[in-house]
MARKOLSE-491991 format. One record per residue (C-alpha): residue number from 0; residue in one letter; x, y, z. Coordinates in nm, 4 decimals, decimal comma. Example, Ala and Ser with C-alpha at 12.3 -4.5 7.8 and 13.67 -1.06 7.14 Angstrom:
% MARKOLSE-491991
- 0:A:1,2300:-0,4500:0,7800
- 1:S:1,3670:-0,1060:0,7140
***
This chain:
% MARKOLSE-491991
- 0:M:1,7173:4,3549:-9,9255
- 1:Y:1,9157:4,0478:-10,0217
- 2:F:2,1761:4,1402:-9,7640
- 3:S:1,9402:4,2143:-9,4752
- 4:E:1,9229:3,9897:-9,1737
- 5:K:1,6257:3,7550:-9,1912
- 6:E:1,4540:3,9290:-8,9004
- 7:R:1,4687:4,2649:-9,0790
- 8:K:1,3559:4,1522:-9,4253
- 9:T:0,9858:4,1517:-9,3374
- 10:E:1,0242:4,4944:-9,1790
- 11:K:1,1953:4,6289:-9,4923
- 12:I:0,9305:4,4810:-9,7227
- 13:I:0,6547:4,6406:-9,5138
- 14:E:0,8392:4,9712:-9,5428
- 15:C:0,8631:4,9270:-9,9222
- 16:I:0,4905:4,8495:-9,9429
- 17:S:0,4154:5,1663:-9,7485
- 18:I:0,6337:5,3731:-9,9819
- 19:L:0,4671:5,2100:-10,2828
- 20:D:0,1211:5,2958:-10,1467
- 21:T:0,2310:5,6577:-10,1022
- 22:L:0,3618:5,6629:-10,4574
- 23:K:0,0338:5,5198:-10,5893
- 24:F:-0,1557:5,7930:-10,4047
- 25:L:0,0676:6,0703:-10,5397
- 26:I:0,0342:5,9380:-10,8947
- 27:Y:-0,3442:5,9289:-10,8499
- 28:V:-0,3483:6,2890:-10,7262
- 29:S:-0,1316:6,3894:-11,0221
- 30:W:-0,3778:6,2241:-11,2587
- 31:E:-0,6752:6,3926:-11,0882
- 32:A:-0,4991:6,7293:-11,1257
- 33:K:-0,4394:6,6468:-11,4948
- 34:F:-0,0596:6,6541:-11,4582
- 35:V:-0,0508:6,2975:-11,5917
- 36:S:-0,2413:6,1767:-11,8989
- 37:H:-0,4880:5,8885:-11,8814
- 38:K:-0,2531:5,6651:-12,0810
- 39:H:0,0481:5,7385:-11,8609
- 40:Y:-0,1615:5,6916:-11,5474
- 41:E:-0,2836:5,3547:-11,6754
- 42:D:0,0685:5,2392:-11,7639
- 43:I:0,2135:5,3525:-11,4323
- 44:S:-0,0742:5,1977:-11,2338
- 45:I:-0,0292:4,8593:-11,4004
- 46:N:0,3431:4,8602:-11,3252
- 47:L:0,2929:4,9719:-10,9649
- 48:D:0,0299:4,7000:-10,9148
- 49:N:0,2763:4,4399:-11,0431
- 50:V:0,5425:4,5658:-10,8032
- 51:G:0,2874:4,5482:-10,5214
- 52:K:0,2119:4,1856:-10,6080
- 53:M:0,5835:4,1075:-10,5941
- 54:F:0,6201:4,2719:-10,2537
- 55:G:0,3125:4,0851:-10,1300
- 56:G:0,4567:3,7550:-10,2506
- 57:W:0,7904:3,8201:-10,0799
- 58:K:0,6120:3,9174:-9,7584
- 59:K:0,4002:3,6008:-9,7717
- 60:Q:0,7074:3,3858:-9,8398
- 61:L:0,8937:3,5351:-9,5448
- 62:K:0,5894:3,4828:-9,3236
- 63:E:0,5756:3,1145:-9,4235
- 64:V:0,9476:3,0704:-9,3576
- 65:T:0,9178:3,2482:-9,0222
- 66:F:0,6361:3,0224:-8,9082
- 67:G:0,8227:2,7101:-9,0144
- 68:D:0,6322:2,5595:-9,3044
- 69:K:0,8125:2,2429:-9,4014
- 70:K:0,7845:2,2868:-9,7775
- 71:P:0,7968:2,5995:-9,9924
- 72:S:0,4561:2,7069:-10,1203
- 73:H:0,5389:2,5991:-10,4778
- 74:C:0,6039:2,2418:-10,3543
- 75:R:0,2904:2,1803:-10,1482
- 76:D:0,0886:2,0252:-10,4297
- 77:S:0,3771:1,8858:-10,6277
- 78:N:0,5413:1,5452:-10,6136
- 79:D:0,8628:1,6914:-10,7575
- 80:C:0,9752:1,8402:-10,4239
- 81:R:1,1357:1,6038:-10,1807
- 82:D:1,1967:1,6498:-9,8080
***
């Protein structure tokens, strides 16, 4: 994704989120069918949720950049960032 054109990055992240959601569903079905233990399901779910948060953050960042926010989100409340 680092080497994608800016216009395609959001599209690729949305695709990754969709794949992640499918994976979460398949893991859930595997757990329901008792192919995966409770402990493994819990561990996998936590990791997949963290990956989802990362994808969501990247998507939000790209949305902010696309719409032309002047400062990055981490600088909005900080005096350390200069224009």
